[in-house]
VEXTI-174897 format. One record per residue (C-alpha): residue in one letter; x, y, z; residue number from 1. Coordinates in steps of 0.02 Angstrom, whole numbers, plus 50000, padded with zeros to 5 digits. Each point is the difference from the previous one (the first is absolute). Layout:
N
<rec><r>A</r><xx>X</xx><yy>Y</yy><zz>Z</zz><k>NUM</k></rec>
...
This chain:
173
<rec><r>M</r><xx>54623</xx><yy>55550</yy><zz>54812</zz><k>1</k></rec>
<rec><r>L</r><xx>50186</xx><yy>49979</yy><zz>49980</zz><k>2</k></rec>
<rec><r>H</r><xx>50084</xx><yy>49943</yy><zz>49840</zz><k>3</k></rec>
<rec><r>I</r><xx>50153</xx><yy>49890</yy><zz>49969</zz><k>4</k></rec>
<rec><r>V</r><xx>50089</xx><yy>50024</yy><zz>49834</zz><k>5</k></rec>
<rec><r>L</r><xx>50123</xx><yy>49872</yy><zz>49933</zz><k>6</k></rec>
<rec><r>H</r><xx>50113</xx><yy>50065</yy><zz>49862</zz><k>7</k></rec>
<rec><r>Q</r><xx>50046</xx><yy>49854</yy><zz>49886</zz><k>8</k></rec>
<rec><r>P</r><xx>49995</xx><yy>49859</yy><zz>50129</zz><k>9</k></rec>
<rec><r>E</r><xx>50099</xx><yy>49845</yy><zz>49948</zz><k>10</k></rec>
<rec><r>I</r><xx>49958</xx><yy>49860</yy><zz>50122</zz><k>11</k></rec>
<rec><r>P</r><xx>49822</xx><yy>49931</yy><zz>49998</zz><k>12</k></rec>
<rec><r>Q</r><xx>50008</xx><yy>49935</yy><zz>50180</zz><k>13</k></rec>
<rec><r>N</r><xx>50039</xx><yy>50175</yy><zz>50065</zz><k>14</k></rec>
<rec><r>T</r><xx>49857</xx><yy>50077</yy><zz>49902</zz><k>15</k></rec>
<rec><r>G</r><xx>49883</xx><yy>49861</yy><zz>50060</zz><k>16</k></rec>
<rec><r>N</r><xx>50049</xx><yy>50032</yy><zz>50182</zz><k>17</k></rec>
<rec><r>I</r><xx>49978</xx><yy>50187</yy><zz>49976</zz><k>18</k></rec>
<rec><r>G</r><xx>49830</xx><yy>49970</yy><zz>49920</zz><k>19</k></rec>
<rec><r>R</r><xx>49946</xx><yy>49898</yy><zz>50151</zz><k>20</k></rec>
<rec><r>T</r><xx>50058</xx><yy>50139</yy><zz>50116</zz><k>21</k></rec>
<rec><r>C</r><xx>49902</xx><yy>50126</yy><zz>49896</zz><k>22</k></rec>
<rec><r>V</r><xx>49841</xx><yy>49895</yy><zz>50012</zz><k>23</k></rec>
<rec><r>A</r><xx>50023</xx><yy>49983</yy><zz>50189</zz><k>24</k></rec>
<rec><r>T</r><xx>50017</xx><yy>50189</yy><zz>50020</zz><k>25</k></rec>
<rec><r>G</r><xx>49879</xx><yy>50064</yy><zz>49868</zz><k>26</k></rec>
<rec><r>T</r><xx>50143</xx><yy>50075</yy><zz>49901</zz><k>27</k></rec>
<rec><r>V</r><xx>50001</xx><yy>50022</yy><zz>49811</zz><k>28</k></rec>
<rec><r>L</r><xx>50145</xx><yy>49918</yy><zz>49907</zz><k>29</k></rec>
<rec><r>H</r><xx>50068</xx><yy>50090</yy><zz>49846</zz><k>30</k></rec>
<rec><r>L</r><xx>50116</xx><yy>49905</yy><zz>49883</zz><k>31</k></rec>
<rec><r>I</r><xx>50109</xx><yy>50096</yy><zz>49877</zz><k>32</k></rec>
<rec><r>E</r><xx>50062</xx><yy>49895</yy><zz>49854</zz><k>33</k></rec>
<rec><r>P</r><xx>50100</xx><yy>49917</yy><zz>49939</zz><k>34</k></rec>
<rec><r>L</r><xx>49971</xx><yy>49861</yy><zz>50126</zz><k>35</k></rec>
<rec><r>G</r><xx>50128</xx><yy>49861</yy><zz>50017</zz><k>36</k></rec>
<rec><r>F</r><xx>49862</xx><yy>49870</yy><zz>49997</zz><k>37</k></rec>
<rec><r>S</r><xx>49824</xx><yy>49966</yy><zz>49940</zz><k>38</k></rec>
<rec><r>I</r><xx>49853</xx><yy>50043</yy><zz>50112</zz><k>39</k></rec>
<rec><r>G</r><xx>49939</xx><yy>49822</yy><zz>49971</zz><k>40</k></rec>
<rec><r>E</r><xx>50157</xx><yy>49916</yy><zz>50067</zz><k>41</k></rec>
<rec><r>K</r><xx>49965</xx><yy>49871</yy><zz>50133</zz><k>42</k></rec>
<rec><r>Q</r><xx>50139</xx><yy>50069</yy><zz>50113</zz><k>43</k></rec>
<rec><r>L</r><xx>49907</xx><yy>50166</yy><zz>50007</zz><k>44</k></rec>
<rec><r>K</r><xx>49835</xx><yy>49916</yy><zz>50040</zz><k>45</k></rec>
<rec><r>R</r><xx>50081</xx><yy>49883</yy><zz>50127</zz><k>46</k></rec>
<rec><r>A</r><xx>50082</xx><yy>50145</yy><zz>50093</zz><k>47</k></rec>
<rec><r>G</r><xx>49838</xx><yy>50099</yy><zz>49997</zz><k>48</k></rec>
<rec><r>M</r><xx>49904</xx><yy>49840</yy><zz>50038</zz><k>49</k></rec>
<rec><r>D</r><xx>49816</xx><yy>50015</yy><zz>49965</zz><k>50</k></rec>
<rec><r>Y</r><xx>49997</xx><yy>50186</yy><zz>50037</zz><k>51</k></rec>
<rec><r>W</r><xx>50052</xx><yy>50062</yy><zz>49827</zz><k>52</k></rec>
<rec><r>E</r><xx>49819</xx><yy>50007</yy><zz>49938</zz><k>53</k></rec>
<rec><r>H</r><xx>49961</xx><yy>50124</yy><zz>50141</zz><k>54</k></rec>
<rec><r>L</r><xx>50146</xx><yy>50115</yy><zz>49957</zz><k>55</k></rec>
<rec><r>D</r><xx>49972</xx><yy>50172</yy><zz>49925</zz><k>56</k></rec>
<rec><r>V</r><xx>50146</xx><yy>49994</yy><zz>49877</zz><k>57</k></rec>
<rec><r>R</r><xx>50033</xx><yy>50127</yy><zz>49863</zz><k>58</k></rec>
<rec><r>R</r><xx>50129</xx><yy>49985</yy><zz>49860</zz><k>59</k></rec>
<rec><r>Y</r><xx>50093</xx><yy>50133</yy><zz>49902</zz><k>60</k></rec>
<rec><r>V</r><xx>50111</xx><yy>49988</yy><zz>49847</zz><k>61</k></rec>
<rec><r>N</r><xx>50131</xx><yy>50117</yy><zz>50077</zz><k>62</k></rec>
<rec><r>F</r><xx>50028</xx><yy>50133</yy><zz>50133</zz><k>63</k></rec>
<rec><r>A</r><xx>49930</xx><yy>50139</yy><zz>49889</zz><k>64</k></rec>
<rec><r>D</r><xx>49840</xx><yy>49900</yy><zz>49976</zz><k>65</k></rec>
<rec><r>F</r><xx>49988</xx><yy>49977</yy><zz>50190</zz><k>66</k></rec>
<rec><r>L</r><xx>50018</xx><yy>50188</yy><zz>50029</zz><k>67</k></rec>
<rec><r>E</r><xx>49874</xx><yy>50041</yy><zz>49864</zz><k>68</k></rec>
<rec><r>K</r><xx>49869</xx><yy>49882</yy><zz>50073</zz><k>69</k></rec>
<rec><r>N</r><xx>50026</xx><yy>50063</yy><zz>50180</zz><k>70</k></rec>
<rec><r>P</r><xx>49991</xx><yy>50190</yy><zz>49982</zz><k>71</k></rec>
<rec><r>A</r><xx>49971</xx><yy>50033</yy><zz>50187</zz><k>72</k></rec>
<rec><r>L</r><xx>50183</xx><yy>49960</yy><zz>50037</zz><k>73</k></rec>
<rec><r>S</r><xx>50118</xx><yy>50134</yy><zz>50058</zz><k>74</k></rec>
<rec><r>A</r><xx>50187</xx><yy>49993</yy><zz>50040</zz><k>75</k></rec>
<rec><r>A</r><xx>49981</xx><yy>50142</yy><zz>50124</zz><k>76</k></rec>
<rec><r>G</r><xx>49851</xx><yy>50084</yy><zz>50081</zz><k>77</k></rec>
<rec><r>G</r><xx>49813</xx><yy>49972</yy><zz>49975</zz><k>78</k></rec>
<rec><r>G</r><xx>49915</xx><yy>49841</yy><zz>49943</zz><k>79</k></rec>
<rec><r>A</r><xx>50064</xx><yy>49824</yy><zz>50017</zz><k>80</k></rec>
<rec><r>K</r><xx>50189</xx><yy>49981</yy><zz>50009</zz><k>81</k></rec>
<rec><r>L</r><xx>50104</xx><yy>49877</yy><zz>49903</zz><k>82</k></rec>
<rec><r>W</r><xx>50132</xx><yy>49931</yy><zz>50119</zz><k>83</k></rec>
<rec><r>M</r><xx>50153</xx><yy>49915</yy><zz>49926</zz><k>84</k></rec>
<rec><r>A</r><xx>50069</xx><yy>49858</yy><zz>50106</zz><k>85</k></rec>
<rec><r>T</r><xx>50186</xx><yy>49987</yy><zz>49962</zz><k>86</k></rec>
<rec><r>T</r><xx>50159</xx><yy>49953</yy><zz>50091</zz><k>87</k></rec>
<rec><r>K</r><xx>50073</xx><yy>50163</yy><zz>49933</zz><k>88</k></rec>
<rec><r>A</r><xx>49883</xx><yy>50118</yy><zz>50095</zz><k>89</k></rec>
<rec><r>R</r><xx>50051</xx><yy>50120</yy><zz>50137</zz><k>90</k></rec>
<rec><r>K</r><xx>49835</xx><yy>49988</yy><zz>50098</zz><k>91</k></rec>
<rec><r>V</r><xx>49947</xx><yy>49849</yy><zz>50101</zz><k>92</k></rec>
<rec><r>Y</r><xx>49824</xx><yy>49936</yy><zz>49964</zz><k>93</k></rec>
<rec><r>S</r><xx>49945</xx><yy>50019</yy><zz>50181</zz><k>94</k></rec>
<rec><r>D</r><xx>50048</xx><yy>50185</yy><zz>50004</zz><k>95</k></rec>
<rec><r>V</r><xx>49875</xx><yy>50054</yy><zz>49867</zz><k>96</k></rec>
<rec><r>R</r><xx>49812</xx><yy>50024</yy><zz>50010</zz><k>97</k></rec>
<rec><r>F</r><xx>49900</xx><yy>49888</yy><zz>49883</zz><k>98</k></rec>
<rec><r>G</r><xx>49829</xx><yy>50060</yy><zz>49946</zz><k>99</k></rec>
<rec><r>P</r><xx>49852</xx><yy>49881</yy><zz>49986</zz><k>100</k></rec>
<rec><r>E</r><xx>50000</xx><yy>50008</yy><zz>49809</zz><k>101</k></rec>
<rec><r>D</r><xx>50188</xx><yy>49996</yy><zz>49970</zz><k>102</k></rec>
<rec><r>Y</r><xx>50093</xx><yy>49888</yy><zz>49878</zz><k>103</k></rec>
<rec><r>I</r><xx>50160</xx><yy>49909</yy><zz>50049</zz><k>104</k></rec>
<rec><r>M</r><xx>50108</xx><yy>49941</yy><zz>49855</zz><k>105</k></rec>
<rec><r>F</r><xx>50131</xx><yy>49862</yy><zz>50004</zz><k>106</k></rec>
<rec><r>G</r><xx>50120</xx><yy>49953</yy><zz>49861</zz><k>107</k></rec>
<rec><r>K</r><xx>50046</xx><yy>49834</yy><zz>49922</zz><k>108</k></rec>
<rec><r>E</r><xx>50096</xx><yy>49876</yy><zz>50103</zz><k>109</k></rec>
<rec><r>S</r><xx>50164</xx><yy>50010</yy><zz>49903</zz><k>110</k></rec>
<rec><r>A</r><xx>50018</xx><yy>50188</yy><zz>49983</zz><k>111</k></rec>
<rec><r>G</r><xx>49867</xx><yy>50098</yy><zz>50096</zz><k>112</k></rec>
<rec><r>I</r><xx>49916</xx><yy>50155</yy><zz>49930</zz><k>113</k></rec>
<rec><r>P</r><xx>50099</xx><yy>50080</yy><zz>49857</zz><k>114</k></rec>
<rec><r>E</r><xx>50101</xx><yy>50151</yy><zz>50056</zz><k>115</k></rec>
<rec><r>E</r><xx>49921</xx><yy>50102</yy><zz>49859</zz><k>116</k></rec>
<rec><r>I</r><xx>49836</xx><yy>49985</yy><zz>50095</zz><k>117</k></rec>
<rec><r>L</r><xx>50075</xx><yy>50021</yy><zz>50174</zz><k>118</k></rec>
<rec><r>V</r><xx>50079</xx><yy>50169</yy><zz>49963</zz><k>119</k></rec>
<rec><r>E</r><xx>49828</xx><yy>50069</yy><zz>49952</zz><k>120</k></rec>
<rec><r>Y</r><xx>49930</xx><yy>49944</yy><zz>50170</zz><k>121</k></rec>
<rec><r>E</r><xx>50145</xx><yy>50040</yy><zz>50115</zz><k>122</k></rec>
<rec><r>K</r><xx>49888</xx><yy>50073</yy><zz>50136</zz><k>123</k></rec>
<rec><r>T</r><xx>49893</xx><yy>49843</yy><zz>50011</zz><k>124</k></rec>
<rec><r>C</r><xx>50139</xx><yy>49870</yy><zz>49996</zz><k>125</k></rec>
<rec><r>I</r><xx>50002</xx><yy>49889</yy><zz>50155</zz><k>126</k></rec>
<rec><r>R</r><xx>50104</xx><yy>49855</yy><zz>50061</zz><k>127</k></rec>
<rec><r>I</r><xx>49997</xx><yy>49858</yy><zz>50126</zz><k>128</k></rec>
<rec><r>P</r><xx>50155</xx><yy>50007</yy><zz>50112</zz><k>129</k></rec>
<rec><r>M</r><xx>50113</xx><yy>49849</yy><zz>49991</zz><k>130</k></rec>
<rec><r>R</r><xx>50181</xx><yy>49953</yy><zz>50026</zz><k>131</k></rec>
<rec><r>E</r><xx>50129</xx><yy>50046</yy><zz>49868</zz><k>132</k></rec>
<rec><r>Q</r><xx>50039</xx><yy>49818</yy><zz>49960</zz><k>133</k></rec>
<rec><r>I</r><xx>49826</xx><yy>49976</yy><zz>49926</zz><k>134</k></rec>
<rec><r>R</r><xx>49953</xx><yy>50070</yy><zz>49829</zz><k>135</k></rec>
<rec><r>S</r><xx>49812</xx><yy>49990</yy><zz>50030</zz><k>136</k></rec>
<rec><r>L</r><xx>49859</xx><yy>49904</yy><zz>50081</zz><k>137</k></rec>
<rec><r>N</r><xx>49885</xx><yy>49882</yy><zz>49908</zz><k>138</k></rec>
<rec><r>L</r><xx>49871</xx><yy>50100</yy><zz>49900</zz><k>139</k></rec>
<rec><r>S</r><xx>49846</xx><yy>49924</yy><zz>50082</zz><k>140</k></rec>
<rec><r>N</r><xx>50075</xx><yy>50028</yy><zz>50173</zz><k>141</k></rec>
<rec><r>S</r><xx>50040</xx><yy>50182</yy><zz>49957</zz><k>142</k></rec>
<rec><r>V</r><xx>49822</xx><yy>50030</yy><zz>49941</zz><k>143</k></rec>
<rec><r>A</r><xx>49929</xx><yy>49926</yy><zz>50160</zz><k>144</k></rec>
<rec><r>V</r><xx>50114</xx><yy>50105</yy><zz>50112</zz><k>145</k></rec>
<rec><r>V</r><xx>49959</xx><yy>50166</yy><zz>49916</zz><k>146</k></rec>
<rec><r>L</r><xx>49816</xx><yy>49963</yy><zz>49966</zz><k>147</k></rec>
<rec><r>Y</r><xx>49965</xx><yy>49954</yy><zz>50180</zz><k>148</k></rec>
<rec><r>E</r><xx>50084</xx><yy>50160</yy><zz>50061</zz><k>149</k></rec>
<rec><r>A</r><xx>49889</xx><yy>50100</yy><zz>49883</zz><k>150</k></rec>
<rec><r>L</r><xx>49847</xx><yy>49904</yy><zz>50063</zz><k>151</k></rec>
<rec><r>R</r><xx>50053</xx><yy>50028</yy><zz>50181</zz><k>152</k></rec>
<rec><r>Q</r><xx>50017</xx><yy>50186</yy><zz>49971</zz><k>153</k></rec>
<rec><r>N</r><xx>49823</xx><yy>50002</yy><zz>49931</zz><k>154</k></rec>
<rec><r>G</r><xx>49926</xx><yy>49903</yy><zz>50146</zz><k>155</k></rec>
<rec><r>F</r><xx>49985</xx><yy>49834</yy><zz>49905</zz><k>156</k></rec>
<rec><r>D</r><xx>49842</xx><yy>50074</yy><zz>49925</zz><k>157</k></rec>
<rec><r>G</r><xx>49880</xx><yy>49866</yy><zz>49940</zz><k>158</k></rec>
<rec><r>L</r><xx>50100</xx><yy>49854</yy><zz>50070</zz><k>159</k></rec>
<rec><r>E</r><xx>49939</xx><yy>49876</yy><zz>50129</zz><k>160</k></rec>
<rec><r>G</r><xx>50025</xx><yy>50067</yy><zz>50175</zz><k>161</k></rec>
<rec><r>E</r><xx>50015</xx><yy>49842</yy><zz>50104</zz><k>162</k></rec>
<rec><r>G</r><xx>50047</xx><yy>49820</yy><zz>49961</zz><k>163</k></rec>
<rec><r>Q</r><xx>49890</xx><yy>49855</yy><zz>50047</zz><k>164</k></rec>
<rec><r>L</r><xx>50048</xx><yy>49822</yy><zz>50046</zz><k>165</k></rec>
<rec><r>H</r><xx>49923</xx><yy>49865</yy><zz>49891</zz><k>166</k></rec>
<rec><r>R</r><xx>49947</xx><yy>49872</yy><zz>50130</zz><k>167</k></rec>
<rec><r>L</r><xx>50024</xx><yy>50081</yy><zz>50171</zz><k>168</k></rec>
<rec><r>Q</r><xx>49974</xx><yy>50170</yy><zz>50078</zz><k>169</k></rec>
<rec><r>W</r><xx>50123</xx><yy>50117</yy><zz>50082</zz><k>170</k></rec>
<rec><r>K</r><xx>49997</xx><yy>49981</yy><zz>50190</zz><k>171</k></rec>
<rec><r>D</r><xx>49973</xx><yy>50184</yy><zz>50040</zz><k>172</k></rec>
<rec><r>R</r><xx>49826</xx><yy>50004</yy><zz>49921</zz><k>173</k></rec>
């Protein structure tokens, strides 16, 4: 299963939306403190709706704690990779190969992932292309874009294959 890592997220609504996306996709959510909100905040719950109780969420006191508790991670070669989503990367997210157990990290809304971390993971830094006039996309949108590409590359393993209508049936059946 894939993993989304949020480094010091600040806005509860973004984290709630990301949590809902993680529940929908069977993805683990990792939160690296400090958080800019309380996990109990109603904005977080409202954005995640009633899905938060189904979320596999793990918290860490800092980045070193995260690395220590996830020893299978590798910046290059073998094992799960830790991808760094940043506007500063050279590689585009759709040009890399995501493994089924990889971790994708996103930084806080106001500043992204600290450059002190990025320089240690240069080979796994990825970005979403956008016009120069824009500093960045919304965090929850960025997570959805990159996560669904990783899921697509892995055949949407474990996700529902075909949608069903609620009251009617598709005509070609």
